[in-house]
C-alpha positions in Angstrom: 108.2 149.9 128.2 107.5 150.3 124.5 104.7 152.6 123.6 102.3 151.0 121.1 99.7 152.6 118.9 96.1 151.4 119.1 96.5 149.0 116.1 99.6 147.4 117.5 98.0 147.0 121.0 94.9 145.5 119.5 97.0 143.0 117.4 98.8 142.0 120.6 95.6 141.5 122.5 94.1 139.5 119.6 97.3 137.3 119.6 96.9 136.7 123.3 93.2 135.9 123.0 94.0 133.5 120.1 96.7 131.7 122.2 94.4 131.4 125.2 91.6 130.0 123.0 94.0 127.6 121.3 95.2 126.3 124.7 91.7 125.7 125.9 90.7 123.9 122.8 93.9 121.7 122.8 93.2 120.9 126.5 89.6 119.9 125.7 90.6 117.7 122.8 93.4 116.1 124.7 91.0 115.4 127.7 88.5 113.9 125.3 90.8 111.9 123.0 93.8 110.8 125.0 91.9 108.5 127.4 90.2 106.8 124.4 93.5 106.2 122.7 95.0 104.8 125.8 92.0 102.6 126.4 92.2 101.2 122.9 95.9 100.6 123.3 95.3 98.7 126.5 92.6 96.6 124.8 94.9 95.8 121.9 97.6 94.9 124.4 95.3 92.5 126.2 93.9 91.1 123.0 97.4 90.2 121.9 97.9 88.3 125.2 100.5 90.7 126.4 100.7 91.3 130.2 100.2 94.7 131.7 103.7 94.7 133.2 106.9 93.1 132.1 107.4 91.3 135.4 104.2 89.2 135.0 105.2 87.6 131.7 105.5 83.8 132.2 106.8 83.1 128.7 108.5 85.4 126.2 107.2 85.0 122.7 109.1 86.3 119.7 106.8 89.3 119.7 106.6 89.9 123.4 109.1 92.8 123.4 106.5 94.8 121.4 104.3 95.0 124.4 107.0 97.2 126.1 106.2 99.9 123.5 102.7 100.4 124.9 103.8 101.9 128.3 106.4 104.0 126.5 104.0 105.3 123.9 101.3 106.0 126.5 103.7 108.0 128.6 105.1 109.8 125.5 101.6 110.8 124.4 100.6 112.0 127.8 103.8 114.1 128.1 103.4 115.5 124.5 99.8 116.6 125.3 100.9 118.3 128.5 103.9 119.9 126.8 101.8 121.2 123.9 99.5 123.2 126.3 102.4 124.3 128.4 104.3 125.8 125.4 101.2 127.7 124.2 100.6 129.0 127.7 104.2 130.1 128.1 104.0 132.0 124.8 100.9 133.7 126.0 102.6 134.5 129.3 105.5 136.0 127.5 103.2 138.2 125.4 101.5 139.5 128.5 104.7 139.8 130.5 106.4 141.8 127.8 104.2 144.7 128.8 103.6 145.4 125.2 99.8 145.1 125.8 
């Protein structure tokens, strides 16, 4: 274990607190904004006359393939939001686990 002076220990604790706060704020923003974005995307998809699933399409228009982007984008956004918080949390865990604090 590395011995830290008071200033270094305080800096590490401040870093850990900042990471935890950032993670909480990111989570709150994602919880608030992601469902709105997904709802708007679904509304746009329906307004364009595109089905919810590829298997329900009765006729394929020249732009029908674009509707396939909606599920992919939705899943990518959900995964990105989750990954963002996980990365911040892992950095915070690494700071704490380093026993520098």
